[in-house]
C-alpha positions in Angstrom: 17.4 -17.6 14.0 14.8 -17.0 16.7 11.4 -16.5 15.6 10.1 -13.0 15.5 7.4 -11.7 17.8 5.6 -10.4 14.7 5.5 -14.0 13.2 4.7 -15.5 16.6 1.5 -12.9 17.0 0.3 -13.9 13.7 0.5 -17.6 14.4 -1.2 -17.1 17.6 -4.1 -14.8 16.0 -4.5 -17.7 13.6 -5.2 -20.1 16.6 -7.9 -17.7 18.0 -9.5 -16.2 15.2 -11.3 -19.2 13.5 -12.1 -19.7 9.8 -13.2 -16.2 9.2 -12.9 -13.4 11.9 -10.6 -10.6 11.0 -10.2 -7.7 13.8 -9.0 -5.4 10.7 -12.8 -5.0 9.7 -13.4 -3.4 13.0 -10.3 -1.6 14.1 -8.8 -0.4 10.7 -9.9 1.5 8.0 -8.8 3.1 4.7 -10.7 6.4 3.9 -10.4 7.8 0.2 -12.0 11.1 1.0 -11.8 12.7 -2.5 -14.2 10.0 -3.7 -16.0 9.0 -0.5 -14.8 5.7 -0.7 -13.9 3.1 2.2 -12.2 -0.3 2.9 -10.7 -1.9 6.0 -7.4 -3.0 4.2 -6.2 -2.7 0.9 -7.5 -6.2 -0.1 -11.3 -5.8 -0.3 -12.8 -3.5 -3.0 -13.3 0.1 -2.1 -17.2 0.7 -1.1 -19.1 4.1 -1.1 -19.5 6.0 2.3 -23.3 6.7 2.7 -23.5 10.8 2.9 -26.8 10.7 4.5 -25.0 9.8 7.9 -22.2 11.9 8.0 -23.9 15.0 9.2 -25.4 13.5 12.5 -22.7 10.8 12.8 -19.2 11.3 11.1 -17.9 8.0 12.4 -20.1 6.3 9.6 -17.1 7.3 7.5 -15.8 4.1 8.8 -19.2 2.1 10.0 -20.8 1.8 6.9 -24.0 -0.2 6.4 -22.2 -2.4 4.0 -19.0 -2.9 6.3 -21.5 -4.0 9.0 -22.9 -6.5 6.8 -19.4 -7.9 6.0 -18.6 -7.9 9.8 -22.0 -10.2 10.5 -20.7 -12.4 7.9 -17.6 -13.0 9.6 -19.2 -13.3 13.1 -21.4 -16.3 11.6 -17.8 -17.9 10.8 -18.3 -17.4 7.3 -16.1 -16.0 4.6 -16.9 -12.7 3.0 -16.3 -12.6 -0.7 -14.7 -9.3 -0.8 -11.6 -11.0 1.3 -10.7 -13.7 -1.3 -7.1 -12.5 -1.2 -6.7 -13.8 2.5 -8.6 -17.0 1.7 -6.5 -17.8 -1.2 -3.5 -17.1 1.0 -4.7 -19.4 3.8 -5.9 -22.2 1.5 -2.2 -22.3 -0.1 -1.0 -23.0 3.6 0.3 -19.5 4.4 -0.4 -16.9 7.1 -2.6 -14.3 5.7 -2.7 -10.6 6.3 -5.9 -11.3 8.4 -3.5 -13.1 10.7 -0.9 -10.6 10.7 -3.2 -7.6 11.3 -5.3 -9.5 13.8 -2.3 -10.4 15.8 -1.1 -6.8 16.2 -1.7 -5.3 19.6 -3.8 -2.2 18.1 -6.3 -4.8 17.2 -5.7 -8.2 19.4 -6.5 -6.1 22.4 -10.3 -5.9 21.1 -10.4 -9.6 20.4 -12.9 -10.6 23.2 -15.0 -7.5 22.7 -15.5 -7.9 18.8 -16.0 -11.6 19.1 -18.9 -10.8 21.4 -20.4 -8.0 19.4 -23.4 -8.3 17.1 -21.4 -6.4 14.0 -24.2 -3.5 14.3 -21.9 -1.7 16.7 -20.2 1.9 15.8 -16.5 1.1 16.5 -13.7 3.4 16.9 -10.6 2.1 14.9 -7.0 2.2 16.5 -5.4 2.1 12.9 -6.9 4.7 10.3 -5.4 5.5 6.9 -6.4 8.4 5.1 -6.3 10.0 1.6 -7.4 13.5 1.9 -6.5 14.7 -1.8 -5.5 13.0 -5.0 -3.1 15.6 -6.0 0.0 13.9 -7.1 3.3 14.5 -9.2 3.5 11.0 -10.8 1.6 8.5 -12.9 2.4 5.5 -11.6 1.5 2.7 -14.6 -1.2 0.9 -12.1 -2.6 4.0 -10.6 -5.7 5.9 -11.9 -7.3 9.4 -11.9 -9.0 8.6 -8.6 -5.5 8.8 -6.8 -3.6 11.0 -9.3 -4.1 14.5 -10.5 -1.4 14.1 -13.0 -3.1 11.0 -14.4 -6.5 12.9 -14.6 -4.7 15.6 -16.4 -3.2 13.2 -18.9 -6.6 11.5 -19.9 -8.3 14.6 -20.0 -6.0 15.7 -22.8 -5.6 12.1 -24.5 -8.3 10.2 -23.6 -8.3 6.4 -22.5 -5.9 4.0 -23.1 -6.6 1.6 -25.9 -6.9 -1.7 -23.8 -9.7 -4.2 -25.0 -11.8 -2.5 -22.6 -10.7 1.3 -22.8 -8.6 2.0 -19.5 -8.9 4.9 -17.5 -11.5 6.7 -19.6 -12.0 10.2 -18.6 -16.0 9.8 -18.9 -15.6 7.0 -16.3 -14.4 9.2 -13.5 -17.6 11.3 -13.5 -20.5 11.7 -11.2 -19.9 10.1 -7.7 -16.4 8.7 -9.2 -15.0 12.0 -9.9 -12.3 13.0 -7.1 -13.4 16.1 -5.4 -10.5 18.7 -6.0 -9.1 20.5 -2.9 -10.4 23.7 -4.1 -14.0 22.3 -3.9 -16.3 21.6 -0.6 -15.8 18.0 0.3 -18.5 16.5 2.7 -16.3 13.5 3.4 -12.9 15.8 4.4 -15.7 18.1 6.4 -17.1 15.0 8.2 -13.4 13.7 8.8 -12.6 17.1 10.7 -15.6 16.7 12.9 -15.0 13.2 13.7 -11.1 14.0 14.4 -11.3 15.2 18.1 -13.2 12.0 19.1 -11.0 9.8 16.9 -7.7 11.0 17.9 -7.6 9.9 21.6 -8.2 6.2 20.3 -5.7 6.5 17.6 -2.5 4.1 17.9 -1.8 4.1 14.1 -2.6 7.1 11.8 -1.6 6.8 8.2 -1.8 9.7 5.5 -1.5 8.3 1.9 -2.6 10.1 -1.4 -2.1 11.3 -4.0 1.2 12.7 -2.6 0.7 13.8 1.0 3.7 15.9 0.9 1.8 18.2 -1.5 -1.3 18.5 0.7 -2.1 21.1 3.2 -4.1 18.5 5.5 -1.0 16.8 6.2 0.3 19.7 7.9 -2.8 20.4 9.6 -2.7 17.0 11.2 1.0 17.7 12.2 0.1 21.1 13.8 -2.5 19.4 15.8 -0.3 16.6 17.0 2.4 19.2 18.2 -0.2 21.1 20.1 -1.7 17.9 21.7 1.0 15.2 21.9 -0.1 11.6 22.1 2.6 9.3 23.5 0.6 6.1 22.1 0.6 7.5 18.6 2.4 5.7 15.8 2.3 8.7 13.0 2.7 7.6 9.3 2.8 8.9 6.0 3.2 7.4 2.5 5.4 9.5 0.0 7.0 9.1 -3.4 10.0 11.0 -1.9 10.4 12.3 -5.4 8.7 16.1 -4.8 10.8 19.2 -5.1 13.3 20.1 -2.5 11.5 23.1 -1.0 8.4 20.8 -0.4 10.5 18.0 1.2 12.6 20.4 3.2 9.3 21.8 4.7 8.0 18.2 5.5 11.4 17.3 7.1 11.5 20.0 9.3 7.9 19.1 10.7 9.1 15.4 10.9 12.1 16.6 13.2 9.8 18.5 15.5 7.7 15.4 15.8 10.5 12.9 16.7 12.4 15.3 18.8 13.7 13.4 21.8 13.7 16.4 24.0 10.2 17.3 23.3 8.4 14.0 22.8 5.2 14.2 20.7 4.4 10.9 19.5 5.6 7.2 20.1 6.9 6.7 16.8 7.2 8.3 13.0 6.9 5.7 10.0 7.8 6.8 6.7 6.5 4.9 4.0 8.2 5.1 0.8 6.6 3.7 -2.6 9.4 2.1 -4.6 8.9 -1.3 -6.9 12.4 -1.5 -8.6 15.6 0.5 -8.9 17.0 3.3 -11.4 15.2 3.4 -14.8 13.0 0.4 -14.2 11.7 2.1 -11.0 11.3 5.4 -12.9 9.3 3.5 -15.6 7.0 1.8 -13.7 6.1 5.1 -11.5 6.3 7.8 -14.1 7.8 11.0 -13.1 9.6 9.5 -10.1 13.3 10.5 -10.0 15.2 7.5 -8.5 18.5 9.4 -7.6 16.2 12.1 -5.7 14.1 9.4 -4.0 17.2 7.8 -2.8 18.9 10.9 -1.6 15.6 11.7 0.3 15.7 8.2 1.9 19.2 8.8 3.2 18.5 12.4 4.4 15.6 11.1 6.4 17.3 8.4 8.0 20.2 10.5 8.8 18.2 13.6 10.0 15.6 12.0 12.0 17.6 9.4 14.1 15.3 9.1 16.9 12.0 7.6 17.1 11.6 6.9 13.3 11.8 4.1 10.7 11.1 3.9 6.9 9.4 1.1 4.9 9.4 0.6 1.2 6.2 -0.4 -0.1 7.0 -2.5 -3.0 3.9 -3.2 -5.1 4.6 -6.8 -6.8 3.7 -6.3 -10.3 5.2 -8.1 -13.5 7.9 -5.2 -14.1 9.1 -5.5 -10.6 10.4 -9.1 -10.5 13.6 -8.7 -12.6 15.4 -6.1 -10.2 14.0 -7.3 -7.0 17.3 -8.9 -5.6 19.1 -5.7 -6.6 16.3 -3.9 -4.5 16.8 -6.2 -1.8 20.7 -5.5 -1.8 20.1 -1.9 -1.4 17.6 -2.5 1.6 20.2 -4.5 3.2 22.8 -1.8 2.8 20.4 0.6 4.3 19.7 -1.6 7.3 23.5 -1.9 8.0 24.0 1.7 8.0 21.2 2.8 10.0 19.8 0.1 12.2 21.9 0.3 15.3 19.9 -0.2 18.5 16.3 -1.0 16.5 15.2 -2.0 13.2 14.7 1.2 11.2 14.5 0.0 7.5 11.7 -2.1 6.5 9.8 -3.4 3.5 6.5 -5.0 2.8 5.6 -6.7 -0.5 1.8 -6.2 -1.4 0.6 -7.9 -4.4 -0.7 -6.1 -7.4 -4.0 -7.4 -8.9 -5.5 -4.6 -11.0 -5.1 -3.5 -13.6 -4.7 -7.3 -14.3 -2.3 -6.9 -17.0 0.3 -6.2 -14.8 -0.3 -9.1 -12.6 2.5 -11.4 -11.7 0.1 -14.3 -12.7 0.8 -13.5 -16.4 4.4 -14.1 -16.4 6.0 -17.5 -17.5 7.3 -20.0 -14.8 10.8 -18.9 -15.2 9.9 -15.7 -13.5 8.9 -17.5 -10.4 12.3 -19.0 -10.5 13.9 -15.5 -10.4 11.9 -14.5 -7.3 12.9 -17.7 -5.9 16.5 -16.8 -6.4 15.6 -13.9 -4.4 14.3 -15.8 -1.9 17.6 -17.7 -1.6 19.7 -14.7 -1.5 17.9 -13.4 1.4 18.0 -16.6 3.0 21.8 -16.4 3.1 21.5 -12.8 4.6 19.3 -13.5 7.7 19.9 -11.5 10.7 21.5 -13.2 13.7 21.2 -12.9 17.6 24.6 -11.2 17.5 23.7 -8.9 14.6 19.7 -8.6 14.6 19.3 -5.5 12.5 21.3 -6.0 9.5 20.0 -9.0 7.9 16.4 -10.2 6.8 13.8 -11.5 8.9 12.0 -14.6 9.1 8.6 -12.8 8.0 10.3 -11.2 5.3 10.9 -14.9 3.8 7.6 -15.7 4.5 5.7 -12.8 2.8 8.0 -13.2 -0.3 7.1 -17.0 -0.2 3.3 -16.1 -0.5 4.2 -14.0 -3.4 5.9 -16.8 -5.2 3.0 -19.2 -4.2 0.5 -16.8 -5.5 2.5 -16.1 -8.7 2.8 -19.9 -9.6 -1.2 -20.2 -9.3 -1.4 -18.5 -12.5 -0.6 -21.6 -14.4 -4.3 -22.7 -13.4 -5.8 -19.4 -14.9 -7.9 -19.9 -18.4 -5.3 -19.5 -21.4 -7.8 -17.3 -23.4 -8.0 -14.9 -20.3 -4.1 -14.8 -20.0 -3.9 -14.1 -23.8 -6.2 -11.2 -23.6 -4.5 -9.7 -20.7 -1.2 -10.3 -22.1 -2.9 -8.3 -25.2 -3.8 -5.5 -22.9 -0.2 -5.3 -21.7 1.1 -4.5 -25.0 -1.8 -2.0 -26.0 -1.6 -0.2 -22.7 2.6 0.0 -22.7 2.7 0.8 -26.4 0.2 3.8 -25.8 2.3 4.7 -22.4 5.4 4.9 -24.5 3.8 6.9 -27.1 2.4 9.4 -24.5 5.2 9.5 -22.0 8.2 9.2 -24.2 9.4 5.9 -22.6 10.6 2.8 -24.2 9.4 -0.3 -22.4 11.9 -2.8 -24.5 15.0 -0.6 -24.0 14.3 -0.4 -20.2 13.4 -4.2 -19.8 15.7 -6.0 -22.4 15.7 -9.1 -20.0 11.8 -9.6 -20.8 12.2 -9.7 -24.6 10.6 -13.1 -25.2 7.6 -12.0 -22.5 7.1 -8.7 -24.6 7.2 -10.5 -27.8 4.5 -12.8 -26.8 2.3 -9.9 -25.4 2.9 -8.3 -29.0 1.6 -11.7 -30.8 -1.5 -11.8 -28.4 -2.3 -8.1 -29.2 -2.6 -9.1 -33.1 -5.2 -11.7 -31.9 -7.4 -9.5 -30.0 
């Protein structure tokens, strides 16, 4: 198998960047506008956007004082602590997301300019992710009221989950942590729309997340803007649970068809992200409120009805409930690739590692669960794409990314055992309450995890 351009670009970035520089700190931003929070990618913790600068300089949504401090650390060839995920991967000998992101064209084009910068400059990002609204119809087990109105409603009724430190306590989400509902004035959303005309010409990737973007009016406001002012270099991306009611999905799909119409080209490409961590009942358990059959039907509708200038990527958040159905999920993805990827790759997936809440971490699982993922890796190795059939199999970086998940998972053996046992106790306490509130059944949904669940129950008696 020939080495992919994506992997080669990451290796090239590694040779140039030195020990600490990451171009995403300049050229990428994730904006969480309901709470006024910001980070450059999903690995560092979110930090607060300073409201005092927004009125005169809406670009400070991205160019915060804090972020400029982190840029300066990188320019001194030092590692910012907030980027520890990438440093851990690199110390294990793997390519990190720092290398992958910095190697992509939207970032790599500004390498020389960034390398010579002071870190104090205001920068227009090329890759922007934005969450306009926390309205969502799901209550995913690892989510929170900051990102899901359904979660907020639940804890308002029932209170915090009884983990060792009470989880998702409603009193925690007050003051500056309170998500601003769409019906109220939001200075961050207001600043975004003032920044938008300046930002838009620079954009190469614009991604809307949530909440659930299909339920948010700002999503369609962006679509209308792009339809009126097409950008041939723009990759327009939306992350969805694909489990909304048909009326909403039909409206959304109609917009996407118009954006991707080959006869009236509006954008370079539309990437649909779909959040999915397992299959069937396991998927519905992890992401409470999800209808797997509806999701899979909508995935096929999207790939069939939007055949041009579009792709679909599954976001598989790697947590300790997703391991046992991973080979089955990879089989499903492989089937979609064979059906829909004819002249270019239309079906992708990514495997970000969940680190919080800590009781859903892969690192709590026994060694045998690492072996399960190794078997998934071995299955993928037997299904590699070939030069004669380049779009139907797995790619080199698909395997590389899963391998780094396995490597990180095995690092759990080095954790303090008392800490591990406390998190196992939290696992039991959280999911016992989850089953009570939501009328679910962890043991019936994951019978193959019986020994682990018993161990968690035992630890819960000790703490």
